[in-house]
C-alpha positions in Angstrom: -47.0 -27.8 -30.2 -47.3 -24.1 -31.1 -44.0 -22.5 -32.0 -45.1 -19.3 -30.2 -44.9 -21.2 -26.9 -41.3 -22.1 -27.4 -40.4 -18.5 -28.3 -42.3 -17.3 -25.2 -40.4 -19.8 -22.9 -37.1 -18.8 -24.5 -37.8 -15.1 -23.9 -38.8 -15.8 -20.2 -35.6 -17.8 -19.7 -33.4 -15.1 -21.2 -35.1 -12.4 -19.0 -34.6 -14.6 -15.9 -30.9 -15.1 -16.7 -30.3 -11.4 -17.3 -32.3 -10.5 -14.2 -30.3 -12.8 -12.0 -27.0 -11.5 -13.3 -28.1 -7.9 -12.4 -29.4 -8.9 -9.0 -26.8 -11.4 -7.9 -23.7 -9.8 -9.5 -20.7 -9.0 -7.2 -20.4 -5.6 -5.8 -17.2 -3.6 -5.0 -17.0 -0.2 -3.6 -14.1 2.3 -3.6 -12.8 3.4 -0.2 -14.5 6.6 0.8 -14.7 9.1 3.6 -16.8 8.7 6.7 -18.5 5.6 8.0 -20.6 3.7 5.6 -22.1 0.6 7.3 -23.9 -0.6 4.2 -20.7 -1.3 2.3 -18.9 -3.1 5.2 -19.1 -6.6 3.7 -18.5 -5.5 0.1 -14.9 -5.9 -1.2 -13.3 -2.6 -1.9 -11.9 -1.5 -5.2 -8.4 -0.1 -5.3 -7.8 3.1 -7.2 -6.0 2.9 -10.5 -2.5 4.5 -10.6 -1.4 7.0 -13.2 2.2 7.6 -14.5 3.4 10.2 -17.0 5.0 7.9 -19.6 6.3 10.6 -22.0 6.0 14.1 -23.3 7.7 14.8 -26.6 7.7 17.5 -29.3 7.0 15.6 -32.5 7.1 18.5 -35.0 7.7 22.2 -34.8 7.5 25.0 -37.4 7.3 28.7 -37.4 3.5 28.5 -37.1 2.7 25.5 -34.9 4.2 22.7 -32.7 2.8 19.2 -32.2 3.3 17.7 -28.8 2.5 14.1 -27.9 1.7 13.2 -24.3 1.4 9.6 -23.0 0.0 8.3 -19.7 0.3 4.7 -18.3 -2.6 3.6 -16.2 -2.4 0.5 -14.0 -5.3 -1.4 -12.6 -4.3 -3.1 -9.3 -7.7 -4.9 -9.0 -8.4 -8.5 -9.9 -11.4 -7.3 -11.8 -11.5 -5.2 -15.0 -12.4 -1.5 -14.8 -13.6 1.0 -17.4 -11.5 4.1 -17.9 -14.1 6.5 -19.1 -12.2 9.7 -19.4 -8.9 11.3 -18.5 -8.9 15.1 -18.4 -5.5 16.8 -18.3 -3.9 20.3 -18.4 -0.4 20.9 -19.7 1.9 23.8 -18.6 5.4 24.7 -19.7 6.7 26.2 -16.4 9.7 27.9 -17.9 7.2 30.0 -20.0 4.4 30.4 -17.4 3.2 28.3 -14.5 -0.2 29.9 -14.4 -1.1 30.0 -18.2 -2.2 26.7 -19.5 -0.3 25.7 -22.6 -2.8 23.0 -23.7 -5.2 20.4 -22.3 -7.5 17.8 -23.4 -9.6 14.7 -22.7 -8.8 11.1 -23.6 -11.9 8.9 -23.8 -15.6 9.8 -23.3 -18.4 9.2 -20.9 -21.5 7.3 -21.9 -24.5 9.5 -21.7 -28.0 8.3 -21.2 -28.5 4.8 -22.6 -25.4 2.8 -23.3 -23.7 4.0 -26.5 -22.3 1.5 -28.9 -19.6 3.7 -30.3 -18.4 5.1 -27.0 -14.7 5.9 -26.7 -13.8 4.4 -23.3 -11.2 1.8 -22.4 -11.6 -1.5 -20.6 -8.6 -2.2 -18.4 -8.3 -5.8 -17.4 -7.3 -6.7 -13.8 -3.7 -6.3 -12.8 -2.7 -4.8 -16.2 -1.8 -1.5 -17.6 -2.7 0.6 -20.7 -0.9 3.4 -22.4 -3.1 6.3 -23.5 -1.7 8.9 -25.9 -2.9 12.3 -27.2 -1.4 14.6 -29.8 -1.8 18.3 -29.2 -1.2 21.1 -31.7 -0.2 24.5 -30.4 -0.2 27.7 -32.5 2.8 30.1 -32.3 1.8 33.5 -31.1 3.9 36.7 -31.2 4.1 36.7 -27.4 5.5 33.1 -27.1 9.2 33.6 -28.1 10.5 32.1 -24.9 8.1 29.2 -25.1 9.0 28.5 -28.8 12.7 28.5 -28.0 12.1 25.9 -25.2 10.0 23.8 -27.6 12.6 24.0 -30.4 15.3 22.9 -27.9 13.1 20.0 -26.7 12.5 19.0 -30.3 16.2 19.2 -31.2 17.6 17.5 -28.1 14.8 15.1 -27.2 15.0 14.1 -23.5 17.6 16.7 -22.7 15.6 19.7 -23.9 15.1 22.8 -21.9 11.3 22.5 -21.6 9.9 22.1 -18.0 6.5 20.4 -17.9 3.8 20.5 -15.3 0.8 18.2 -16.0 -2.4 18.0 -13.8 -5.6 16.1 -14.3 -8.1 13.5 -13.3 -8.9 10.0 -14.4 -12.6 8.9 -14.1 -13.3 5.1 -13.9 -15.8 2.6 -12.7 -16.2 -1.2 -12.6 -16.4 -3.3 -15.7 -20.2 -3.5 -15.3 -22.2 -0.4 -16.1 -24.9 -1.5 -13.6 -22.7 -1.9 -10.5 -20.4 0.4 -8.6 -20.0 4.1 -8.8 -17.8 6.5 -10.7 -14.3 6.9 -9.1 -11.8 9.6 -9.6 -8.0 9.7 -9.3 -6.4 13.2 -9.5 -2.8 13.4 -10.6 0.1 15.9 -10.9 3.5 15.5 -12.6 6.6 17.6 -13.0 9.2 16.8 -15.6 
């Protein structure tokens, strides 16, 4: 027989398997607002939970300070989820509760076609992950009170005089890029 026939049959079989996975795959939806009769029979996805694991001043000098912030994210679902991004804002409330000290994003969202080098996190079912970010803050002439609080935090560790306020949002979806929708979990912590 012609080898091209075997290749053609193999390609058709592979396309059939991939097509059936996309069509038959399980669906889960996050609990939403209002009545949605279309998703009545689909199992619901529970929202991930976020905890502030740690904020610490790692290094401080006359010119800059390095702060590390760590979040623990727990997935209560039996299925894996993808943590795409976590956006956060950091305030030191002893200095100012309306001026943002720092902020950032952990992870990245895939744009367009699936990116092979994307920076997102797969969180297996009923497990947690610790996400950390280091932030460098420049010392300005107007931040004398802030710098004193950061130096005290660096010298004393947990018993420092810095008062932290952290707000943000976690963006996640199911482990399959083809099913489910993007879900958000806002968070706010005071320490």
